[in-house]
Every structure is written in C-alpha cells, then in structure tokens.
N, CA, C and O atoms as a GROMACS GRO file, in nm:
protein
  240
    1MET      N    1   0.082  -0.119   0.000
    1MET     CA    2   0.000   0.000   0.000
    1MET      C    3   0.087   0.126   0.000
    1MET      O    4   0.056   0.222  -0.069
    2ARG      N    5   0.195   0.125   0.077
    2ARG     CA    6   0.284   0.241   0.081
    2ARG      C    7   0.347   0.266  -0.055
    2ARG      O    8   0.362   0.380  -0.098
    3LEU      N    9   0.382   0.160  -0.122
    3LEU     CA   10   0.443   0.173  -0.254
    3LEU      C   11   0.348   0.239  -0.352
    3LEU      O   12   0.389   0.322  -0.434
    4LYS      N   13   0.220   0.204  -0.346
    4LYS     CA   14   0.121   0.265  -0.434
    4LYS      C   15   0.105   0.413  -0.406
    4LYS      O   16   0.092   0.493  -0.499
    5ILE      N   17   0.105   0.450  -0.280
    5ILE     CA   18   0.093   0.592  -0.244
    5ILE      C   19   0.215   0.669  -0.293
    5ILE      O   20   0.201   0.779  -0.346
    6ILE      N   21   0.332   0.614  -0.275
    6ILE     CA   22   0.454   0.680  -0.321
    6ILE      C   23   0.455   0.692  -0.472
    6ILE      O   24   0.493   0.797  -0.525
    7LEU      N   25   0.413   0.589  -0.542
    7LEU     CA   26   0.408   0.594  -0.688
    7LEU      C   27   0.308   0.698  -0.737
    7LEU      O   28   0.335   0.769  -0.834
    8LEU      N   29   0.193   0.707  -0.672
    8LEU     CA   30   0.095   0.808  -0.710
    8LEU      C   31   0.149   0.949  -0.689
    8LEU      O   32   0.126   1.037  -0.771
    9ALA      N   33   0.221   0.970  -0.580
    9ALA     CA   34   0.280   1.102  -0.555
    9ALA      C   35   0.386   1.135  -0.658
    9ALA      O   36   0.393   1.248  -0.706
   10LEU      N   37   0.468   1.038  -0.693
   10LEU     CA   38   0.574   1.063  -0.791
   10LEU      C   39   0.517   1.086  -0.931
   10LEU      O   40   0.569   1.169  -1.006
   11VAL      N   41   0.413   1.015  -0.966
   11VAL     CA   42   0.351   1.034  -1.097
   11VAL      C   43   0.288   1.173  -1.106
   11VAL      O   44   0.297   1.240  -1.209
   12SER      N   45   0.225   1.217  -0.998
   12SER     CA   46   0.165   1.350  -1.001
   12SER      C   47   0.272   1.458  -1.012
   12SER      O   48   0.250   1.559  -1.079
   13LEU      N   49   0.386   1.440  -0.947
   13LEU     CA   50   0.496   1.536  -0.962
   13LEU      C   51   0.555   1.533  -1.102
   13LEU      O   52   0.593   1.637  -1.155
   14LEU      N   53   0.562   1.417  -1.160
   14LEU     CA   54   0.618   1.404  -1.293
   14LEU      C   55   0.534   1.478  -1.396
   14LEU      O   56   0.590   1.544  -1.485
   15PHE      N   57   0.404   1.470  -1.387
   15PHE     CA   58   0.319   1.533  -1.486
   15PHE      C   59   0.289   1.680  -1.455
   15PHE      O   60   0.256   1.756  -1.547
   16SER      N   61   0.299   1.722  -1.331
   16SER     CA   62   0.269   1.860  -1.298
   16SER      C   63   0.394   1.946  -1.288
   16SER      O   64   0.384   2.068  -1.278
   17GLY      N   65   0.510   1.885  -1.290
   17GLY     CA   66   0.634   1.961  -1.277
   17GLY      C   67   0.664   1.984  -1.130
   17GLY      O   68   0.587   1.952  -1.041
   18CYS      N   69   0.778   2.041  -1.110
   18CYS     CA   70   0.820   2.068  -0.973
   18CYS      C   71   0.763   2.201  -0.927
   18CYS      O   72   0.701   2.273  -1.006
   19ILE      N   73   0.784   2.233  -0.806
   19ILE     CA   74   0.724   2.352  -0.748
   19ILE      C   75   0.820   2.472  -0.751
   19ILE      O   76   0.786   2.579  -0.701
   20VAL      N   77   0.938   2.455  -0.810
   20VAL     CA   78   1.038   2.561  -0.809
   20VAL      C   79   0.988   2.687  -0.879
   20VAL      O   80   1.004   2.797  -0.826
   21GLY      N   81   0.928   2.674  -0.995
   21GLY     CA   82   0.877   2.789  -1.068
   21GLY      C   83   0.767   2.861  -0.994
   21GLY      O   84   0.760   2.984  -0.995
   22THR      N   85   0.681   2.785  -0.930
   22THR     CA   86   0.571   2.845  -0.854
   22THR      C   87   0.623   2.921  -0.733
   22THR      O   88   0.573   3.029  -0.702
   23VAL      N   89   0.723   2.865  -0.666
   23VAL     CA   90   0.780   2.932  -0.550
   23VAL      C   91   0.855   3.058  -0.591
   23VAL      O   92   0.850   3.159  -0.521
   24ALA      N   93   0.925   3.052  -0.704
   24ALA     CA   94   0.998   3.170  -0.752
   24ALA      C   95   0.903   3.281  -0.796
   24ALA      O   96   0.936   3.399  -0.783
   25ALA      N   97   0.786   3.246  -0.846
   25ALA     CA   98   0.690   3.345  -0.894
   25ALA      C   99   0.602   3.401  -0.782
   25ALA      O  100   0.542   3.506  -0.799
   26LEU      N  101   0.595   3.333  -0.670
   26LEU     CA  102   0.506   3.374  -0.562
   26LEU      C  103   0.531   3.516  -0.511
   26LEU      O  104   0.435   3.590  -0.492
   27PRO      N  105   0.656   3.558  -0.486
   27PRO     CA  106   0.675   3.696  -0.438
   27PRO      C  107   0.626   3.801  -0.537
   27PRO      O  108   0.570   3.903  -0.497
   28PHE      N  109   0.647   3.778  -0.666
   28PHE     CA  110   0.603   3.874  -0.768
   28PHE      C  111   0.451   3.884  -0.770
   28PHE      O  112   0.395   3.993  -0.781
   29LYS      N  113   0.385   3.769  -0.761
   29LYS     CA  114   0.239   3.770  -0.764
   29LYS      C  115   0.180   3.834  -0.638
   29LYS      O  116   0.079   3.904  -0.645
   30ALA      N  117   0.244   3.811  -0.523
   30ALA     CA  118   0.196   3.871  -0.398
   30ALA      C  119   0.216   4.022  -0.399
   30ALA      O  120   0.126   4.097  -0.361
   31VAL      N  121   0.333   4.066  -0.443
   31VAL     CA  122   0.359   4.211  -0.448
   31VAL      C  123   0.267   4.276  -0.551
   31VAL      O  124   0.220   4.388  -0.530
   32GLY      N  125   0.242   4.209  -0.662
   32GLY     CA  126   0.150   4.263  -0.763
   32GLY      C  127   0.009   4.279  -0.709
   32GLY      O  128  -0.058   4.377  -0.740
   33ALA      N  129  -0.035   4.183  -0.629
   33ALA     CA  130  -0.169   4.191  -0.571
   33ALA      C  131  -0.179   4.306  -0.471
   33ALA      O  132  -0.279   4.377  -0.466
   34VAL      N  133  -0.074   4.324  -0.391
   34VAL     CA  134  -0.074   4.434  -0.294
   34VAL      C  135  -0.064   4.568  -0.365
   34VAL      O  136  -0.129   4.665  -0.325
   35THR      N  137   0.015   4.573  -0.470
   35THR     CA  138   0.032   4.698  -0.545
   35THR      C  139  -0.098   4.738  -0.614
   35THR      O  140  -0.123   4.858  -0.631
   36ASN      N  141  -0.178   4.644  -0.654
   36ASN     CA  142  -0.308   4.675  -0.716
   36ASN      C  143  -0.398   4.754  -0.621
   36ASN      O  144  -0.484   4.830  -0.666
   37VAL      N  145  -0.378   4.738  -0.493
   37VAL     CA  146  -0.462   4.808  -0.395
   37VAL      C  147  -0.423   4.956  -0.386
   37VAL      O  148  -0.509   5.042  -0.376
   38VAL      N  149  -0.291   4.984  -0.389
   38VAL     CA  150  -0.246   5.121  -0.367
   38VAL      C  151  -0.209   5.196  -0.493
   38VAL      O  152  -0.207   5.319  -0.492
   39ALA      N  153  -0.180   5.128  -0.599
   39ALA     CA  154  -0.137   5.193  -0.723
   39ALA      C  155  -0.236   5.160  -0.834
   39ALA      O  156  -0.326   5.078  -0.815
   40PRO      N  157  -0.218   5.223  -0.949
   40PRO     CA  158  -0.303   5.188  -1.064
   40PRO      C  159  -0.287   5.040  -1.101
   40PRO      O  160  -0.184   4.978  -1.077
   41ASP      N  161  -0.393   4.986  -1.161
   41ASP     CA  162  -0.394   4.844  -1.195
   41ASP      C  163  -0.284   4.806  -1.292
   41ASP      O  164  -0.236   4.692  -1.289
   42VAL      N  165  -0.242   4.896  -1.377
   42VAL     CA  166  -0.138   4.864  -1.475
   42VAL      C  167  -0.008   4.827  -1.406
   42VAL      O  168   0.061   4.735  -1.450
   43VAL      N  169   0.025   4.898  -1.300
   43VAL     CA  170   0.150   4.871  -1.228
   43VAL      C  171   0.144   4.734  -1.160
   43VAL      O  172   0.237   4.654  -1.174
   44GLY      N  173   0.038   4.708  -1.088
   44GLY     CA  174   0.024   4.580  -1.020
   44GLY      C  175   0.014   4.463  -1.115
   44GLY      O  176   0.068   4.356  -1.089
   45ASP      N  177  -0.057   4.483  -1.226
   45ASP     CA  178  -0.070   4.376  -1.325
   45ASP      C  179   0.064   4.345  -1.392
   45ASP      O  180   0.091   4.230  -1.426
   46SER      N  181   0.147   4.448  -1.412
   46SER     CA  182   0.277   4.422  -1.475
   46SER      C  183   0.368   4.346  -1.379
   46SER      O  184   0.446   4.261  -1.423
   47ILE      N  185   0.359   4.375  -1.251
   47ILE     CA  186   0.438   4.299  -1.153
   47ILE      C  187   0.389   4.155  -1.146
   47ILE      O  188   0.471   4.063  -1.140
   48SER      N  189   0.261   4.134  -1.146
   48SER     CA  190   0.206   3.998  -1.146
   48SER      C  191   0.241   3.926  -1.276
   48SER      O  192   0.260   3.804  -1.277
   49GLY      N  193   0.249   4.001  -1.386
   49GLY     CA  194   0.288   3.942  -1.514
   49GLY      C  195   0.429   3.888  -1.510
   49GLY      O  196   0.458   3.786  -1.572
   50VAL      N  197   0.517   3.957  -1.439
   50VAL     CA  198   0.655   3.907  -1.424
   50VAL      C  199   0.652   3.773  -1.352
   50VAL      O  200   0.726   3.682  -1.389
   51GLY      N  201   0.567   3.760  -1.250
   51GLY     CA  202   0.555   3.633  -1.180
   51GLY      C  203   0.504   3.523  -1.270
   51GLY      O  204   0.549   3.409  -1.261
   52THR      N  205   0.412   3.554  -1.356
   52THR     CA  206   0.359   3.455  -1.451
   52THR      C  207   0.467   3.412  -1.550
   52THR      O  208   0.476   3.294  -1.584
   53ILE      N  209   0.547   3.506  -1.595
   53ILE     CA  210   0.655   3.473  -1.688
   53ILE      C  211   0.760   3.387  -1.620
   53ILE      O  212   0.811   3.292  -1.679
   54VAL      N  213   0.793   3.420  -1.496
   54VAL     CA  214   0.890   3.339  -1.421
   54VAL      C  215   0.838   3.198  -1.402
   54VAL      O  216   0.914   3.101  -1.415
   55ASP      N  217   0.711   3.186  -1.371
   55ASP     CA  218   0.650   3.053  -1.352
   55ASP      C  219   0.654   2.972  -1.481
   55ASP      O  220   0.677   2.851  -1.477
   56ALA      N  221   0.633   3.037  -1.594
   56ALA     CA  222   0.634   2.966  -1.722
   56ALA      C  223   0.776   2.937  -1.769
   56ALA      O  224   0.800   2.838  -1.837
   57ALA      N  225   0.871   3.023  -1.733
   57ALA     CA  226   1.008   3.009  -1.783
   57ALA      C  227   1.085   2.900  -1.710
   57ALA      O  228   1.175   2.839  -1.768
   58ILE      N  229   1.052   2.874  -1.586
   58ILE     CA  230   1.123   2.771  -1.510
   58ILE      C  231   1.048   2.639  -1.528
   58ILE      O  232   0.940   2.622  -1.471
   59PRO      N  233   1.102   2.548  -1.604
   59PRO     CA  234   1.028   2.426  -1.637
   59PRO      C  235   1.029   2.320  -1.528
   59PRO      O  236   0.962   2.218  -1.543
   60PHE      N  237   1.101   2.339  -1.423
   60PHE     CA  238   1.108   2.236  -1.319
   60PHE      C  239   1.069   2.291  -1.185
   60PHE      O  240   1.069   2.219  -1.086
   0.00000   0.00000   0.00000
C-alpha cells in the first residue's frame, strides 16, 4: 500500500512539474496583488505578469 501511495505522488509530480517555478513566482504575484490596492492596476498587473513569466520560464 505504501508503494502505491509513493508511486501516485511521484507520478503527479512528474506530470505537474516541480514547485520551483511556482515558489519563484510567488513573491512577484503577492507584491503585484498588494500593489493593485495602492497603485493603478497597470503597475500591479505588470508585476504579477513578471511572476507569470517566471513561472512559465522555469520548467522544473
């Protein structure tokens, strides 16, 4: 049973990729969301866009 659980976890990581890109993009997305509150939407959206690009650029 343990082997099946481990295999399911590894298969899900294999097809979804690693979490490195998501972790690297998280600060940009958080700062973009906060900036949307105090600044014009264009500024916050551009910061969040950097986070999206970082998430897409890091394949692992």
